[in-house]
C-alpha positions in Angstrom: 14.9 80.2 -3.2 15.7 77.5 -5.7 17.0 78.4 -9.1 17.3 76.3 -12.2 20.5 76.1 -14.2 20.8 79.5 -16.0 23.3 78.2 -18.5 20.8 76.3 -20.7 21.4 75.9 -24.4 18.8 78.6 -25.2 20.3 81.1 -22.7 23.8 80.5 -24.0 22.8 80.9 -27.7 20.8 84.0 -26.9 23.8 85.5 -25.1 26.2 84.7 -27.9 23.8 86.2 -30.5 23.4 89.4 -28.5 27.1 89.8 -28.0 27.8 89.3 -31.7 25.5 92.1 -32.9 26.9 95.5 -33.7 26.9 97.8 -30.7 27.2 101.6 -30.2 30.4 102.2 -28.4 31.5 105.1 -26.2 35.0 106.4 -25.5 36.2 105.8 -22.0 39.2 108.1 -21.3 39.3 109.3 -17.7 41.9 111.9 -16.8 42.6 109.9 -13.6 42.1 106.1 -13.2 38.8 105.0 -11.7 38.0 101.9 -9.6 34.5 100.8 -8.7 33.6 98.1 -6.2 30.3 96.4 -6.8 28.3 93.6 -5.2 25.7 91.3 -6.8 22.6 89.6 -5.3 23.6 91.2 -1.9 24.1 88.6 0.8 23.9 90.2 4.2 27.7 90.1 4.6 28.1 92.3 1.5 26.3 95.0 3.3 27.5 94.4 6.9 31.1 93.7 6.1 31.7 94.7 2.5 30.2 98.2 2.9 32.0 98.7 6.2 35.4 98.1 4.5 34.6 100.7 1.9 33.3 103.2 4.4 36.5 102.8 6.5 38.3 104.3 3.5 35.8 107.0 2.9 34.4 105.5 -0.3 31.2 103.9 -1.4 30.1 101.0 -3.6 27.4 99.9 -6.0 25.0 97.2 -4.9 23.1 95.4 -7.7 19.8 94.3 -6.2 17.5 91.5 -7.3 14.3 92.3 -5.3 13.0 88.8 -5.5 15.9 87.6 -3.4 15.5 90.1 -0.6 15.2 88.6 2.9 15.5 85.0 1.6 18.1 82.3 1.8 19.9 82.0 -1.6 22.8 79.8 -2.5 23.0 78.8 1.2 23.3 82.4 2.5 20.9 84.9 4.0 20.2 87.8 1.7 19.8 91.4 2.7 16.2 92.6 3.5 14.4 95.9 2.8 15.7 97.6 6.0 19.2 96.6 5.1 18.9 98.2 1.6 17.5 101.4 3.2 20.6 101.5 5.4 22.9 101.1 2.5 21.2 103.9 0.6 21.2 106.1 3.7 25.0 105.6 4.0 25.5 106.9 0.5 26.0 103.6 -1.4 24.4 103.2 -4.9 21.5 100.8 -5.2 21.3 99.5 -8.8 19.3 96.9 -10.8 19.9 93.1 -11.1 16.4 92.1 -12.3 13.7 91.1 -9.8 13.7 87.3 -10.4 17.4 86.9 -11.0 16.8 85.2 -14.3 18.5 85.6 -17.7 16.5 87.5 -20.3 16.0 84.4 -22.6 14.4 82.5 -19.7 11.7 85.2 -19.3 11.2 86.0 -23.0 8.8 88.8 -23.6 8.2 89.0 -19.8 11.7 90.4 -19.2 10.6 94.1 -19.4 7.9 93.4 -16.8 10.5 91.8 -14.5 12.7 94.8 -14.8 9.7 97.1 -14.1 8.9 95.0 -11.0 12.4 95.6 -9.7 12.0 99.3 -10.4 8.9 99.3 -8.2 10.6 97.3 -5.5 13.6 99.7 -5.3 11.4 102.8 -5.5 9.8 101.5 -2.2 13.3 101.4 -0.6 14.7 104.7 -1.8 13.2 107.6 -3.8 16.3 108.3 -5.8 16.4 107.2 -9.4 18.5 104.1 -10.0 20.2 104.2 -13.4 22.6 101.2 -13.7 22.2 97.5 -14.2 24.1 94.2 -14.0 23.1 91.1 -15.9 22.7 88.0 -13.6 25.3 85.5 -14.6 26.5 88.0 -17.3 23.8 86.5 -19.6 22.1 88.8 -22.1 19.9 88.3 -25.2 19.0 90.6 -28.1 15.7 91.5 -26.5 17.2 91.8 -23.0 19.9 94.0 -24.3 17.4 96.3 -25.9 15.4 96.6 -22.7 18.5 97.4 -20.7 19.8 99.9 -23.2 16.4 101.6 -23.2 15.9 101.7 -19.4 19.3 102.2 -17.8 22.4 104.4 -18.0 24.7 101.3 -18.1 24.7 97.6 -18.1 27.5 95.5 -16.6 28.6 92.0 -17.7 31.1 89.6 -16.2 33.8 89.6 -18.9 37.1 90.7 -17.3 38.8 93.7 -18.7 39.6 97.4 -18.2 37.0 99.8 -19.5 39.2 102.1 -21.6 39.0 103.3 -25.2 35.9 102.3 -27.1 33.6 100.4 -24.8 30.1 99.0 -24.9 28.3 101.0 -22.2 25.5 98.4 -22.1 27.9 95.6 -21.3 30.8 97.0 -19.2 33.8 94.8 -18.4 34.2 93.7 -14.8 36.7 91.7 -12.7 35.3 89.1 -10.3 36.7 88.8 -6.8 36.8 85.1 -5.9 38.8 83.0 -3.5 40.5 81.2 -6.4 42.3 84.4 -7.5 45.5 85.5 -5.8 45.4 89.1 -4.3 48.4 90.1 -6.4 46.5 89.0 -9.6 43.5 91.0 -8.6 45.6 94.0 -7.8 47.3 93.9 -11.2 44.1 95.1 -12.8 44.5 98.4 -10.9 48.1 98.6 -12.0 47.1 98.0 -15.6 44.6 100.9 -15.4 47.1 103.5 -14.3 48.5 104.5 -17.7 46.8 105.3 -19.8 44.0 105.8 -17.3 41.1 103.4 -17.4 38.2 102.2 -15.3 38.2 98.9 -13.4 35.0 97.6 -12.0 35.3 94.8 -9.5 32.4 92.6 -8.5 31.7 90.0 -5.8 28.9 88.6 -3.7 29.5 87.7 0.0 32.3 89.2 2.0 33.4 87.0 4.9 36.5 85.3 6.3 35.4 82.0 4.8 33.6 83.2 1.6 31.6 81.2 -0.8 33.1 80.3 -4.2 31.6 83.6 -5.4 32.7 85.8 -2.6 35.9 87.3 -1.1 37.6 87.9 2.2 37.4 91.3 3.9 41.2 91.5 4.0 41.4 91.1 0.2 38.7 93.8 -0.4 40.5 96.1 2.1 43.8 95.6 0.3 42.4 96.3 -3.1 40.6 99.5 -1.9 43.8 100.6 -0.2 45.9 99.9 -3.3 43.5 101.8 -5.5 43.7 104.9 -3.3 47.4 104.7 -2.8 47.9 104.4 -6.6 46.1 107.6 -7.1 42.8 106.2 -8.4 39.4 107.6 -7.7 37.2 105.0 -6.0 33.6 105.8 -7.2 30.3 104.2 -7.5 29.3 103.2 -11.0 27.0 106.2 -11.3 29.5 108.6 -10.0 32.1 107.2 -12.4 29.8 107.8 -15.3 29.3 111.4 -14.1 33.1 111.8 -13.9 33.5 110.4 -17.4 30.9 112.9 -18.8 28.5 110.1 -19.8 25.0 111.4 -20.3 22.4 110.2 -17.8 
């Protein structure tokens, strides 16, 4: 499925304007540090390998689904299909939103709400449970797009690295990308930084394989991070379960 360059001048300006507007912040102050492992777009390996790594440790992840990519080849990789998403949901993982078309809001204009609704319908056909969380493709938002996400979902996740602690924009949560260019020790340091005072680290990646794409990670790296989080006394929770633990209203 071909995709035009998302980082057009219009998309970048819309994102900058949205991020500069005043936002309502919530206080994130867990009694115990929290770590969430999330996956975007959902290549098949994220489900077959990534989910398996989490399950071996008795934890679950959040999978941000763009329904328009399901069952296709995208960025040179096969993407998960409907049956695969049903298996993830059945295993206790969280299915969350990532638009249907995998486009930034400024690219779709006033059609952005319809695109989100289309993904709602797609996911409802996979699993009857309500999906309440969202991640912006490429981390790009816009004033209108942010309003739509705030109205529809419990949380929105961006791609700006950081620990969610203190006053945080619930509609644009910080996250840390797992990519081959980062050393494992560097990625692990985010967990160490969230221990005291306790904070919430959200990791995200795409494919999970021994030779990952530039946007993916190796299974051994994911395994080491999950292990380190648990051994450090963190709770490893899906995004929705983390919001429950934090007492954030649904």
